[in-house]
C-alpha positions, -999 to 999 in steps of 0.1 A, spaced: 545 384 -585 561 366 -555 597 366 -569 601 400 -584 625 429 -585 621 467 -580 626 472 -617 594 452 -623 575 482 -609 591 507 -633 577 522 -664 596 509 -694 599 545 -706 622 550 -677 649 528 -692 641 521 -729 662 549 -742 690 539 -719 690 504 -733 692 517 -768 718 544 -764 741 527 -739 737 490 -749 724 491 -785 694 470 -774 658 479 -785 631 471 -759 603 452 -776 568 466 -768 557 432 -754 586 429 -731 572 442 -699 548 424 -676 554 388 -683 554 365 -653 592 365 -653 616 386 -632 628 418 -648 664 406 -650 653 374 -668 634 395 -693 665 417 -698 686 386 -703 663 375 -731 662 409 -747 700 412 -747 704 376 -760 678 383 -788 698 414 -798 730 394 -798 744 414 -769 763 399 -740 745 396 -706 763 389 -674 760 396 -637 782 427 -643 760 439 -671 729 434 -649 745 453 -620 756 482 -642 722 485 -659 704 484 -625 727 512 -612 721 533 -643 683 528 -640 685 537 -603 702 570 -612 674 578 -637 648 570 -611 665 593 -586 664 621 -612 627 616 -620 610 597 -592 576 611 -600 574 593 -633 594 562 -625 567 538 -613 543 523 -639 508 535 -629 495 499 -633 521 486 -609 521 511 -581 500 490 -557 529 476 -537 544 511 -533 511 526 -522 506 497 -497 541 503 -483 535 540 -479 502 534 -461 517 508 -438 546 531 -429 523 561 -423 502 539 -400 532 528 -380 545 564 -377 511 575 -365 509 547 -340 544 554 -327 537 591 -322 506 584 -299 
């Protein structure tokens, strides 16, 4: 997706419990992987649950998710969405190898 966010790469398991416990929002099973940016999906989920959504809420939620990712990076990325991360790693490795020659 051309216009996407880092959270679009994450497994929903990484933040589903956080949404429930911290915001009282249940993440529907069909939420992930529509052709809509993650923050737009979250806005819809919050609105459907009757919960407020704002730039402040979005920033706070992104921060909390980033903290979870930092604690468990090995399970953060959805296996079906890891292509961009693997491509970045390969590109960086190639550049490092080229620079060290």
